[in-house]
KOLKE-203648 format. One record per residue (C-alpha): chain; x, y, z. Coordinates in nm, 3 decimals, m for minus. Example, Ala and Ser with C-alpha at 12.3 -4.5 7.8 and 13.67 -1.06 7.14 Angstrom:
SEPA   chaine      east     north        up
SEPA        A     1.230    m0.450     0.780
SEPA        A     1.367    m0.106     0.714
END
This chain:
SEPA   chaine      east     north        up
SEPA        A    16.364    11.141     9.526
SEPA        A    16.569    11.418     9.674
SEPA        A    16.664    11.292    10.018
SEPA        A    16.991    11.440    10.145
SEPA        A    17.306    11.228    10.150
SEPA        A    17.328    11.040    10.484
SEPA        A    17.615    11.097    10.725
SEPA        A    17.849    10.803    10.792
SEPA        A    17.737    10.568    11.074
SEPA        A    17.854    10.657    11.425
SEPA        A    18.137    10.446    11.562
SEPA        A    18.019    10.176    11.800
SEPA        A    17.652    10.190    11.695
SEPA        A    17.480     9.852    11.672
SEPA        A    17.372     9.852    11.307
SEPA        A    17.124     9.565    11.354
SEPA        A    16.891     9.811    11.533
SEPA        A    16.934    10.091    11.279
SEPA        A    16.751    10.128    10.949
SEPA        A    16.863    10.380    10.690
SEPA        A    16.608    10.556    10.472
SEPA        A    16.865    10.606    10.195
SEPA        A    16.914    10.231    10.147
SEPA        A    16.607    10.132     9.946
SEPA        A    16.352    10.114    10.228
SEPA        A    16.094    10.344    10.067
SEPA        A    15.815    10.147     9.894
SEPA        A    15.581    10.266     9.622
SEPA        A    15.217    10.320     9.722
SEPA        A    14.977    10.389     9.436
SEPA        A    14.649    10.577     9.494
SEPA        A    14.698    10.601     9.872
SEPA        A    14.348    10.646    10.021
SEPA        A    14.228    10.715     9.665
SEPA        A    14.490    10.984     9.606
SEPA        A    14.662    11.074     9.280
SEPA        A    14.975    10.901     9.154
SEPA        A    15.238    10.700     9.338
SEPA        A    15.388    10.819     9.666
SEPA        A    15.673    10.656     9.860
SEPA        A    15.660    10.543    10.222
SEPA        A    15.861    10.364    10.487
SEPA        A    15.716    10.243    10.816
SEPA        A    16.000    10.339    11.049
SEPA        A    15.820    10.214    11.360
SEPA        A    15.525     9.980    11.424
SEPA        A    15.378     9.907    11.768
SEPA        A    15.300     9.535    11.710
SEPA        A    15.098     9.429    12.014
SEPA        A    15.210     9.692    12.263
SEPA        A    14.952     9.889    12.463
SEPA        A    14.801    10.214    12.332
SEPA        A    15.046    10.482    12.234
SEPA        A    15.227    10.533    11.907
SEPA        A    15.078    10.289    11.655
SEPA        A    15.329    10.376    11.382
SEPA        A    15.569    10.634    11.245
SEPA        A    15.602    10.664    10.866
SEPA        A    15.831    10.864    10.644
SEPA        A    15.628    10.965    10.338
SEPA        A    15.746    11.132    10.018
SEPA        A    15.490    11.286     9.782
SEPA        A    15.653    11.353     9.444
SEPA        A    15.519    11.649     9.243
SEPA        A    15.144    11.634     9.166
SEPA        A    15.065    11.334     9.388
SEPA        A    14.840    11.312     9.691
SEPA        A    14.708    11.120     9.989
SEPA        A    14.334    11.106     9.924
SEPA        A    14.060    11.234    10.153
SEPA        A    13.997    10.978    10.426
SEPA        A    13.909    10.940    10.790
SEPA        A    14.037    10.715    11.066
SEPA        A    13.851    10.579    11.365
SEPA        A    13.967    10.614    11.725
SEPA        A    14.320    10.734    11.657
SEPA        A    14.503    11.058    11.596
SEPA        A    14.753    11.120    11.316
SEPA        A    15.004    11.401    11.326
SEPA        A    15.175    11.515    11.004
SEPA        A    15.514    11.685    11.041
SEPA        A    15.611    11.851    10.713
SEPA        A    15.988    11.812    10.669
SEPA        A    16.043    11.960    10.322
SEPA        A    15.834    12.109    10.045
SEPA        A    15.486    12.256    10.034
SEPA        A    15.138    12.119     9.983
SEPA        A    14.765    12.168    10.014
SEPA        A    14.604    12.014    10.323
SEPA        A    14.236    11.937    10.370
SEPA        A    14.136    11.906    10.735
SEPA        A    13.768    11.859    10.825
SEPA        A    13.649    12.038    10.507
SEPA        A    13.895    12.329    10.549
SEPA        A    14.173    12.368    10.288
SEPA        A    14.502    12.547    10.356
SEPA        A    14.867    12.553    10.252
SEPA        A    15.133    12.366    10.449
SEPA        A    15.511    12.404    10.432
SEPA        A    15.829    12.271    10.591
SEPA        A    15.808    12.298    10.969
SEPA        A    15.428    12.277    10.990
SEPA        A    15.274    12.026    11.232
SEPA        A    14.913    11.927    11.158
SEPA        A    14.702    11.718    11.396
SEPA        A    14.432    11.503    11.236
SEPA        A    14.189    11.438    11.521
SEPA        A    14.011    11.106    11.586
SEPA        A    13.726    11.051    11.338
SEPA        A    13.839    11.361    11.144
SEPA        A    13.874    11.374    10.769
SEPA        A    14.199    11.474    10.601
SEPA        A    14.399    11.473    10.277
SEPA        A    14.730    11.611    10.153
SEPA        A    14.825    11.708     9.797
SEPA        A    15.159    11.813     9.653
SEPA        A    15.069    12.069     9.388
SEPA        A    15.430    12.183     9.336
SEPA        A    15.728    12.074     9.125
SEPA        A    15.931    11.963     9.432
SEPA        A    15.902    11.660     9.660
SEPA        A    15.700    11.702     9.980
SEPA        A    15.843    11.494    10.266
SEPA        A    15.667    11.434    10.595
SEPA        A    15.664    11.217    10.904
SEPA        A    15.329    11.065    11.003
SEPA        A    15.281    10.973    11.370
SEPA        A    14.969    10.771    11.451
SEPA        A    14.852    10.742    11.812
SEPA        A    14.578    10.504    11.916
SEPA        A    14.343    10.359    11.983
SEPA        A    14.255    10.644    12.216
SEPA        A    13.963    10.485    12.400
SEPA        A    13.676    10.678    12.243
SEPA        A    13.825    11.028    12.268
SEPA        A    13.670    11.282    12.029
END
């Protein structure tokens, strides 16, 4: 993985409430949603019983030639924020290139996939909102 070197912790910060993505938190996920190869992910935030809103936030790293397979969710919305790299996105049967800085909204009940067809890591944040109460 090619994550940048982390800065030193701020003075006075309560470390028990801070996780660091450079300290072994990424886990291997093989064939995510039927995708190719093994990607790496860390669930940075999980709602756990709170009312509707952000269900989770994940950091995801797709090494070269891996993918998140084509899948659909129910009554939620996922937003992909591409941090580094490039890839090929499928969104409701449309395919297009994505790159660092792109923000892609996967609507409720929509179908989506993401493939890294390059020789560099593709890093993204995934924000899932829901359930949304039947919104389409």
